C-alpha positions in Angstrom: 0.9 48.0 -16.3 1.3 47.5 -12.7 0.7 50.5 -10.5 3.3 50.2 -7.8 3.9 54.0 -7.5 0.7 56.0 -7.4 2.5 59.3 -7.5 2.4 62.2 -9.9 5.9 61.8 -11.1 7.5 60.9 -14.3 10.1 58.7 -12.5 7.5 56.9 -10.8 5.2 56.2 -13.7 8.3 55.0 -15.7 9.3 52.6 -13.1 5.7 51.3 -13.2 6.5 50.2 -16.8 10.3 49.6 -16.7 11.0 48.8 -13.0 10.6 45.0 -12.8 13.5 42.9 -12.6 14.9 41.9 -15.9 13.0 44.5 -18.0 15.6 46.9 -18.6 18.0 44.1 -19.6 15.6 42.6 -21.9 15.0 46.0 -23.6 18.7 46.2 -23.9 18.9 42.8 -25.8 16.2 44.2 -28.0 18.3 47.6 -28.7 21.3 45.6 -29.6 19.5 43.5 -32.3 18.4 40.4 -30.6 14.9 39.5 -31.6 14.5 35.8 -30.9 12.8 34.8 -27.5 15.6 31.9 -27.0 18.4 34.2 -28.1 17.3 36.8 -25.6 17.1 34.1 -22.9 20.5 32.7 -23.7 21.9 36.1 -23.5 20.6 36.8 -19.9 21.5 33.6 -17.7 19.1 33.2 -14.8 16.2 34.7 -16.6 13.5 31.9 -16.7 11.3 31.5 -19.8 8.1 32.3 -17.8 9.6 35.6 -16.7 10.8 36.5 -20.1 7.3 35.9 -21.8 5.6 37.8 -19.0 7.9 40.8 -19.3 7.6 40.8 -23.1 3.9 40.6 -22.9 3.8 43.6 -20.5 6.2 45.7 -22.6 3.9 44.9 -25.7 0.9 46.2 -23.6 2.9 49.3 -23.0 3.7 49.6 -26.7 7.3 49.4 -26.2 7.6 46.1 -28.0 5.8 44.6 -30.9 5.8 40.9 -31.8 5.4 39.2 -35.0 4.6 35.5 -35.7 7.2 34.1 -38.2 6.6 30.2 -37.6 3.1 29.1 -37.1 3.9 25.5 -35.7 5.3 25.7 -33.2 4.4 29.3 -32.7 7.6 31.6 -32.9 7.6 35.3 -32.5 10.0 37.9 -33.3 10.3 40.9 -31.0 11.2 44.4 -32.0 11.1 47.8 -30.1 8.5 50.1 -31.2 9.3 53.8 -31.9 8.5 54.4 -28.2 10.9 51.7 -27.2 13.5 52.6 -29.4 13.5 56.3 -27.7 14.6 54.5 -24.6 18.2 54.3 -26.3 19.1 57.6 -24.8 18.3 56.3 -21.3 20.6 53.6 -21.9 23.4 55.9 -23.3 23.0 57.7 -20.1 23.5 54.6 -17.9 26.5 53.7 -19.9 28.1 57.0 -19.5 27.3 57.1 -16.0 28.8 53.5 -15.3 32.0 54.6 -17.4 32.3 57.5 -14.7 31.3 55.8 -11.5 31.5 52.0 -11.7 34.6 50.5 -10.3 34.7 47.8 -13.0 33.6 49.4 -16.4 32.4 47.3 -19.1 31.5 50.0 -21.9 31.8 53.3 -22.8 30.4 55.7 -25.4 32.9 57.3 -27.9 33.1 59.4 -30.8 34.6 58.5 -34.1 38.0 59.6 -32.9 37.8 57.4 -29.6 37.1 60.4 -27.5 34.5 59.7 -24.7 31.3 61.7 -25.0 29.1 63.4 -22.4 25.4 64.3 -22.5 23.9 67.6 -23.5 20.7 69.4 -23.2 19.4 71.4 -26.3 16.7 73.8 -26.7 13.9 72.2 -28.9 13.1 75.9 -30.0 16.6 77.2 -30.8 18.7 74.0 -30.9 21.3 75.8 -28.6 23.1 73.9 -25.9 21.7 74.7 -22.5 23.8 74.5 -19.5 21.3 75.6 -16.9 18.1 73.4 -16.7 15.3 73.2 -14.2 12.5 71.0 -14.0 8.8 72.3 -13.9 5.4 70.8 -13.3 2.9 70.2 -16.0 -0.5 71.3 -15.1 -2.8 68.3 -15.8 -6.7 68.6 -16.0 
């Protein structure tokens, strides 16, 4: 992982992993089911093979992506998200919801089975109740 931000902050440390150009779009392709290197490259015009290869390697080192050799000669790999990578789906959903509310041109929205738009909510891990008033607290580190 490249350390661009040497700050004691979840956002800064997450950006050290996900903040490079193309990284989030590559993860998005994996989230929607693309697993083949060439298919990912085709879906992202302007992304070079070298950059895609580098980003996939970095994501693998961060345990967000895993690769599986499926053809030996020439070597071909299938890429899938790990559990850690799949957990990013909520981040992408939040970005889609934000975009539906704030982008001049909107491309996607998230809806329920009755086609009603949804919103993000926070719930207590202890009680399961929705929490409307949240705050962020620091975690003491050793």
